[in-house]
BAKE-811813 format. One record per residue: residue in three letters; x, z, y of N, C-alpha, C in turn; residue number from 1. Coordinates in pm, 1 decimal. Layout:
<aa->ALA n_c1->X n_c3->Z n_c2->Y ca_c1->X ca_c3->Z ca_c2->Y c_c1->X c_c3->Z c_c2->Y i->NUM>
...
This chain:
<aa->MET n_c1->78.9 n_c3->-1.0 n_c2->-129.4 ca_c1->-0.7 ca_c3->2.1 ca_c2->18.2 c_c1->39.9 c_c3->29.7 c_c2->133.1 i->1>
<aa->GLY n_c1->41.3 n_c3->-82.1 n_c2->225.0 ca_c1->114.8 ca_c3->-39.3 ca_c2->353.9 c_c1->72.3 c_c3->-130.5 c_c2->477.2 i->2>
<aa->GLU n_c1->121.5 n_c3->-148.3 n_c2->593.9 ca_c1->35.9 ca_c3->-186.3 ca_c2->725.7 c_c1->93.4 c_c3->-328.3 c_c2->739.0 i->3>
<aa->VAL n_c1->-8.0 n_c3->-414.6 n_c2->755.8 ca_c1->47.5 ca_c3->-554.0 ca_c2->777.7 c_c1->89.1 c_c3->-547.9 c_c2->943.7 i->4>
<aa->VAL n_c1->190.6 n_c3->-609.5 n_c2->970.2 ca_c1->266.7 ca_c3->-618.9 ca_c2->1103.3 c_c1->265.9 c_c3->-758.4 c_c2->1162.7 i->5>
<aa->SER n_c1->218.5 n_c3->-853.7 n_c2->1079.2 ca_c1->280.0 ca_c3->-1000.8 ca_c2->1127.8 c_c1->186.6 c_c3->-1090.8 c_c2->980.6 i->6>
<aa->ASN n_c1->120.3 n_c3->-1193.1 n_c2->1077.2 ca_c1->5.9 ca_c3->-1297.1 ca_c2->1024.3 c_c1->16.4 c_c3->-1437.2 c_c2->1112.9 i->7>
<aa->LYS n_c1->176.4 n_c3->-1432.8 n_c2->1136.7 ca_c1->133.7 ca_c3->-1549.3 ca_c2->1222.9 c_c1->203.5 c_c3->-1671.6 c_c2->1153.0 i->8>
<aa->MET n_c1->211.1 n_c3->-1646.6 n_c2->992.5 ca_c1->275.2 ca_c3->-1770.2 ca_c2->876.9 c_c1->127.7 c_c3->-1805.5 c_c2->833.4 i->9>
<aa->THR n_c1->131.2 n_c3->-1914.7 n_c2->774.1 ca_c1->27.6 ca_c3->-1974.4 ca_c2->712.9 c_c1->48.2 c_c3->-1912.7 c_c2->539.4 i->10>
<aa->LYS n_c1->-108.9 n_c3->-1821.3 n_c2->570.2 ca_c1->-79.1 ca_c3->-1799.3 ca_c2->409.6 c_c1->14.9 c_c3->-1689.6 c_c2->371.5 i->11>
<aa->THR n_c1->83.3 n_c3->-1612.1 n_c2->462.8 ca_c1->158.8 ca_c3->-1505.3 ca_c2->412.4 c_c1->163.0 c_c3->-1425.7 c_c2->539.7 i->12>
<aa->ILE n_c1->175.7 n_c3->-1287.6 n_c2->490.7 ca_c1->157.1 ca_c3->-1152.2 ca_c2->598.9 c_c1->305.6 c_c3->-1096.2 c_c2->563.8 i->13>
<aa->VAL n_c1->319.2 n_c3->-1052.2 n_c2->616.3 ca_c1->444.2 ca_c3->-956.6 ca_c2->637.9 c_c1->399.0 c_c3->-791.3 c_c2->645.4 i->14>
<aa->VAL n_c1->420.4 n_c3->-667.4 n_c2->516.2 ca_c1->354.7 ca_c3->-602.0 ca_c2->505.5 c_c1->475.8 c_c3->-466.3 c_c2->496.0 i->15>
<aa->ARG n_c1->476.1 n_c3->-310.5 n_c2->569.9 ca_c1->510.3 ca_c3->-245.4 ca_c2->634.6 c_c1->537.0 c_c3->-118.1 c_c2->484.0 i->16>
<aa->VAL n_c1->563.2 n_c3->-125.7 n_c2->410.4 ca_c1->568.2 ca_c3->18.0 ca_c2->364.6 c_c1->684.8 c_c3->106.5 c_c2->366.0 i->17>
<aa->GLU n_c1->591.0 n_c3->247.8 n_c2->377.4 ca_c1->624.8 ca_c3->340.2 ca_c2->448.0 c_c1->683.9 c_c3->431.2 c_c2->320.4 i->18>
<aa->ARG n_c1->755.8 n_c3->531.4 n_c2->292.5 ca_c1->812.2 ca_c3->587.6 ca_c2->211.3 c_c1->867.1 c_c3->722.0 c_c2->235.0 i->19>
<aa->ARG n_c1->846.9 n_c3->829.0 n_c2->198.8 ca_c1->887.8 ca_c3->971.8 ca_c2->255.3 c_c1->968.0 c_c3->1050.9 c_c2->117.2 i->20>
<aa->PHE n_c1->1106.1 n_c3->1104.2 n_c2->187.1 ca_c1->1196.6 ca_c3->1132.3 ca_c2->103.5 c_c1->1291.4 c_c3->1277.1 c_c2->203.9 i->21>
<aa->ARG n_c1->1336.2 n_c3->1304.7 n_c2->67.8 ca_c1->1425.7 ca_c3->1458.8 ca_c2->130.9 c_c1->1538.3 c_c3->1411.7 c_c2->110.6 i->22>
<aa->HIS n_c1->1636.3 n_c3->1383.2 n_c2->255.7 ca_c1->1763.1 ca_c3->1359.1 ca_c2->248.5 c_c1->1868.9 c_c3->1459.8 c_c2->185.4 i->23>
<aa->PRO n_c1->1952.6 n_c3->1383.6 n_c2->101.3 ca_c1->2009.5 ca_c3->1454.2 ca_c2->-3.4 c_c1->2112.0 c_c3->1547.7 c_c2->58.3 i->24>
<aa->LYS n_c1->2137.5 n_c3->1536.0 n_c2->167.2 ca_c1->2262.2 ca_c3->1620.1 ca_c2->226.7 c_c1->2230.4 c_c3->1726.2 c_c2->272.6 i->25>
<aa->PHE n_c1->2134.6 n_c3->1686.1 n_c2->415.2 ca_c1->2041.4 ca_c3->1767.5 ca_c2->492.8 c_c1->1932.8 c_c3->1852.1 c_c2->464.8 i->26>
<aa->LYS n_c1->1884.5 n_c3->1783.7 n_c2->376.0 ca_c1->1777.2 ca_c3->1796.4 ca_c2->358.3 c_c1->1653.1 c_c3->1832.7 c_c2->438.7 i->27>
<aa->LYS n_c1->1662.1 n_c3->1739.5 n_c2->515.9 ca_c1->1513.5 ca_c3->1736.2 ca_c2->629.7 c_c1->1456.7 c_c3->1621.9 c_c2->525.5 i->28>
<aa->VAL n_c1->1315.8 n_c3->1613.4 n_c2->589.7 ca_c1->1223.1 ca_c3->1478.7 ca_c2->543.0 c_c1->1209.9 c_c3->1360.9 c_c2->638.4 i->29>
<aa->VAL n_c1->1264.2 n_c3->1165.5 n_c2->549.3 ca_c1->1281.0 ca_c3->1139.2 ca_c2->626.2 c_c1->1218.2 c_c3->1018.2 c_c2->614.1 i->30>
<aa->THR n_c1->1149.0 n_c3->959.8 n_c2->669.9 ca_c1->1064.3 ca_c3->813.4 ca_c2->660.5 c_c1->1156.1 c_c3->691.8 c_c2->695.4 i->31>
<aa->SER n_c1->1136.9 n_c3->631.1 n_c2->543.2 ca_c1->1197.6 ca_c3->468.4 ca_c2->573.5 c_c1->1098.5 c_c3->341.8 c_c2->524.0 i->32>
<aa->SER n_c1->1125.7 n_c3->247.5 n_c2->570.7 ca_c1->1022.0 ca_c3->155.2 ca_c2->558.6 c_c1->1137.1 c_c3->18.2 c_c2->481.8 i->33>
<aa->THR n_c1->1008.8 n_c3->-55.6 n_c2->382.2 ca_c1->1060.0 ca_c3->-161.7 ca_c2->364.0 c_c1->962.5 c_c3->-291.1 c_c2->418.1 i->34>
<aa->LYS n_c1->1000.8 n_c3->-430.3 n_c2->396.4 ca_c1->902.3 ca_c3->-520.9 ca_c2->443.9 c_c1->912.5 c_c3->-602.1 c_c2->332.1 i->35>
<aa->PHE n_c1->755.1 n_c3->-684.8 n_c2->332.6 ca_c1->748.6 ca_c3->-756.0 ca_c2->233.0 c_c1->695.1 c_c3->-838.1 c_c2->255.2 i->36>
<aa->TYR n_c1->689.7 n_c3->-1033.0 n_c2->212.0 ca_c1->622.7 ca_c3->-1110.6 ca_c2->206.1 c_c1->522.0 c_c3->-1107.2 c_c2->112.8 i->37>
<aa->ALA n_c1->423.7 n_c3->-1149.8 n_c2->153.9 ca_c1->306.4 ca_c3->-1165.6 ca_c2->80.4 c_c1->171.2 c_c3->-1274.2 c_c2->75.1 i->38>
<aa->HIS n_c1->141.2 n_c3->-1273.5 n_c2->-29.4 ca_c1->56.7 ca_c3->-1436.2 ca_c2->14.3 c_c1->-58.6 c_c3->-1370.9 c_c2->9.0 i->39>
<aa->ASP n_c1->-128.3 n_c3->-1452.3 n_c2->113.0 ca_c1->-256.6 ca_c3->-1448.9 ca_c2->170.2 c_c1->-352.6 c_c3->-1558.7 c_c2->138.0 i->40>
<aa->GLU n_c1->-396.0 n_c3->-1571.4 n_c2->34.4 ca_c1->-479.3 ca_c3->-1736.2 ca_c2->62.1 c_c1->-562.4 c_c3->-1729.6 c_c2->100.8 i->41>
<aa->LYS n_c1->-628.9 n_c3->-1681.4 n_c2->156.7 ca_c1->-727.5 ca_c3->-1684.6 ca_c2->243.5 c_c1->-760.6 c_c3->-1668.3 c_c2->433.5 i->42>
<aa->SER n_c1->-600.1 n_c3->-1615.9 n_c2->431.9 ca_c1->-583.0 ca_c3->-1579.0 ca_c2->540.9 c_c1->-674.9 c_c3->-1411.9 c_c2->628.9 i->43>
<aa->GLN n_c1->-671.1 n_c3->-1363.4 n_c2->543.2 ca_c1->-813.0 ca_c3->-1295.5 ca_c2->607.4 c_c1->-784.1 c_c3->-1122.3 c_c2->677.7 i->44>
<aa->ALA n_c1->-605.5 n_c3->-1123.2 n_c2->623.6 ca_c1->-590.4 ca_c3->-975.5 ca_c2->705.6 c_c1->-559.6 c_c3->-1008.6 c_c2->838.4 i->45>
<aa->LYS n_c1->-530.6 n_c3->-911.4 n_c2->901.0 ca_c1->-527.7 ca_c3->-860.7 ca_c2->1045.8 c_c1->-396.9 c_c3->-798.6 c_c2->1065.2 i->46>
<aa->VAL n_c1->-338.6 n_c3->-783.9 n_c2->1163.3 ca_c1->-180.7 ca_c3->-641.0 ca_c2->1222.3 c_c1->-306.7 c_c3->-552.5 c_c2->1260.8 i->47>
<aa->GLY n_c1->-241.8 n_c3->-454.0 n_c2->1134.3 ca_c1->-308.7 ca_c3->-292.1 ca_c2->1168.2 c_c1->-369.8 c_c3->-288.9 c_c2->1041.1 i->48>
<aa->ASP n_c1->-365.2 n_c3->-380.7 n_c2->964.8 ca_c1->-486.6 ca_c3->-364.7 ca_c2->871.6 c_c1->-427.4 c_c3->-297.5 c_c2->750.8 i->49>
<aa->LEU n_c1->-462.9 n_c3->-187.2 n_c2->670.4 ca_c1->-422.4 ca_c3->-132.0 ca_c2->549.4 c_c1->-423.3 c_c3->-209.6 c_c2->457.2 i->50>
<aa->VAL n_c1->-327.0 n_c3->-232.9 n_c2->356.9 ca_c1->-358.3 ca_c3->-396.6 ca_c2->215.0 c_c1->-298.1 c_c3->-266.0 c_c2->143.2 i->51>
<aa->ARG n_c1->-330.7 n_c3->-344.2 n_c2->6.6 ca_c1->-282.0 ca_c3->-323.3 ca_c2->-106.0 c_c1->-242.8 c_c3->-436.2 c_c2->-149.0 i->52>
<aa->ILE n_c1->-95.6 n_c3->-448.5 n_c2->-196.1 ca_c1->-25.9 ca_c3->-562.0 ca_c2->-247.9 c_c1->34.4 c_c3->-538.6 c_c2->-438.1 i->53>
<aa->GLN n_c1->33.2 n_c3->-686.0 n_c2->-428.5 ca_c1->112.3 ca_c3->-652.4 ca_c2->-608.4 c_c1->205.0 c_c3->-780.3 c_c2->-629.2 i->54>
<aa->GLU n_c1->295.7 n_c3->-675.9 n_c2->-717.3 ca_c1->443.6 ca_c3->-817.5 ca_c2->-709.5 c_c1->374.4 c_c3->-903.6 c_c2->-836.1 i->55>
<aa->THR n_c1->440.3 n_c3->-1025.0 n_c2->-827.9 ca_c1->425.1 ca_c3->-1128.8 ca_c2->-865.6 c_c1->541.7 c_c3->-1270.6 c_c2->-911.8 i->56>
<aa->ARG n_c1->462.6 n_c3->-1380.8 n_c2->-932.5 ca_c1->586.7 ca_c3->-1441.5 ca_c2->-941.5 c_c1->649.8 c_c3->-1523.3 c_c2->-831.7 i->57>
<aa->PRO n_c1->743.2 n_c3->-1558.7 n_c2->-833.7 ca_c1->836.2 ca_c3->-1605.8 ca_c2->-687.2 c_c1->763.6 c_c3->-1691.2 c_c2->-643.5 i->58>
<aa->LEU n_c1->686.1 n_c3->-1701.7 n_c2->-528.7 ca_c1->562.5 ca_c3->-1814.6 ca_c2->-464.6 c_c1->706.4 c_c3->-1889.7 c_c2->-357.3 i->59>
<aa->SER n_c1->790.9 n_c3->-1788.0 n_c2->-323.2 ca_c1->888.0 ca_c3->-1852.8 ca_c2->-249.0 c_c1->1017.0 c_c3->-1821.4 c_c2->-214.5 i->60>
<aa->LYS n_c1->1105.3 n_c3->-1888.3 n_c2->-148.4 ca_c1->1203.4 ca_c3->-1803.2 ca_c2->-160.3 c_c1->1210.8 c_c3->-1655.9 c_c2->-148.9 i->61>
<aa->THR n_c1->1121.6 n_c3->-1614.3 n_c2->-7.3 ca_c1->1115.0 ca_c3->-1464.4 ca_c2->-15.4 c_c1->966.6 c_c3->-1376.6 c_c2->-56.8 i->62>
<aa->LYS n_c1->883.9 n_c3->-1491.0 n_c2->-70.1 ca_c1->755.8 ca_c3->-1425.9 ca_c2->-143.1 c_c1->774.1 c_c3->-1401.6 c_c2->-235.0 i->63>
<aa->ASN n_c1->744.0 n_c3->-1251.0 n_c2->-285.7 ca_c1->765.2 ca_c3->-1239.9 ca_c2->-438.1 c_c1->625.5 c_c3->-1102.3 c_c2->-451.9 i->64>
<aa->TRP n_c1->537.7 n_c3->-1140.7 n_c2->-338.8 ca_c1->441.9 ca_c3->-1023.9 ca_c2->-341.6 c_c1->227.8 c_c3->-1104.5 c_c2->-315.6 i->65>
<aa->ARG n_c1->153.6 n_c3->-1046.2 n_c2->-336.3 ca_c1->69.9 ca_c3->-1106.9 ca_c2->-347.9 c_c1->-76.6 c_c3->-996.8 c_c2->-242.3 i->66>
<aa->LEU n_c1->-161.5 n_c3->-1037.1 n_c2->-182.1 ca_c1->-251.1 ca_c3->-945.8 ca_c2->-128.9 c_c1->-339.6 c_c3->-896.9 c_c2->-237.7 i->67>
<aa->VAL n_c1->-395.3 n_c3->-805.2 n_c2->-294.9 ca_c1->-465.4 ca_c3->-752.8 ca_c2->-351.2 c_c1->-639.8 c_c3->-712.4 c_c2->-285.9 i->68>
<aa->GLU n_c1->-634.4 n_c3->-635.9 n_c2->-188.7 ca_c1->-732.1 ca_c3->-604.2 ca_c2->-126.4 c_c1->-710.1 c_c3->-523.7 c_c2->-6.0 i->69>
<aa->ILE n_c1->-784.9 n_c3->-549.8 n_c2->84.4 ca_c1->-743.6 ca_c3->-506.8 ca_c2->253.3 c_c1->-819.6 c_c3->-379.5 c_c2->241.5 i->70>
<aa->LEU n_c1->-805.4 n_c3->-232.2 n_c2->288.1 ca_c1->-882.6 ca_c3->-129.2 ca_c2->295.9 c_c1->-908.3 c_c3->-100.2 c_c2->441.8 i->71>
<aa->ASN n_c1->-989.7 n_c3->-59.9 n_c2->533.1 ca_c1->-996.3 ca_c3->-21.7 ca_c2->629.9 c_c1->-961.4 c_c3->126.3 c_c2->667.9 i->72>
<aa->ALA n_c1->-990.9 n_c3->146.6 n_c2->816.1 ca_c1->-946.9 ca_c3->297.6 ca_c2->807.2 c_c1->-1032.1 c_c3->385.0 c_c2->770.4 i->73>
<aa->ASP n_c1->-1147.6 n_c3->376.3 n_c2->753.6 ca_c1->-1260.1 ca_c3->488.2 ca_c2->703.1 c_c1->-1212.5 c_c3->470.5 c_c2->518.8 i->74>
<aa->GLY n_c1->-1127.7 n_c3->378.1 n_c2->480.3 ca_c1->-1093.8 ca_c3->378.3 ca_c2->311.1 c_c1->-1210.8 c_c3->319.9 c_c2->256.5 i->75>
<aa->SER n_c1->-1283.3 n_c3->206.6 n_c2->317.1 ca_c1->-1357.1 ca_c3->126.6 ca_c2->234.0 c_c1->-1273.6 c_c3->43.4 c_c2->192.8 i->76>
<aa->VAL n_c1->-1332.8 n_c3->-11.3 n_c2->83.7 ca_c1->-1233.1 ca_c3->-170.9 ca_c2->75.1 c_c1->-1342.7 c_c3->-325.5 c_c2->139.1 i->77>
<aa->ARG n_c1->-1279.1 n_c3->-415.6 n_c2->137.5 ca_c1->-1316.4 ca_c3->-546.0 ca_c2->148.1 c_c1->-1193.6 c_c3->-622.1 c_c2->52.3 i->78>
<aa->ALA n_c1->-1284.0 n_c3->-699.1 n_c2->-33.8 ca_c1->-1240.2 ca_c3->-777.0 ca_c2->-141.7 c_c1->-1170.9 c_c3->-877.4 c_c2->-68.3 i->79>
<aa->ALA n_c1->-1000.3 n_c3->-876.3 n_c2->-128.3 ca_c1->-910.3 ca_c3->-992.0 ca_c2->-39.0 c_c1->-906.3 c_c3->-1083.8 c_c2->-166.1 i->80>
<aa->ALA n_c1->-914.7 n_c3->-1084.7 n_c2->-289.1 ca_c1->-886.9 ca_c3->-1164.4 ca_c2->-393.6 c_c1->-978.6 c_c3->-1231.5 c_c2->-451.6 i->81>
């Protein structure tokens, strides 16, 4: 699950996935994020949407994920696939 940060490409969205972990040396909670390129067939996702992505076969040089569903802010689900 992550947040859409860009939808400017055709049928592709960029999703930022954050994870929180305790730093091994300083024992402080650190937030780290990774960006994934995901396939959005119908171009439904908008910037700021919470989405669920799933790993799939390579679709291009950088795109190995696909959009499964779009989650609204209140927790309800809009089907994407």
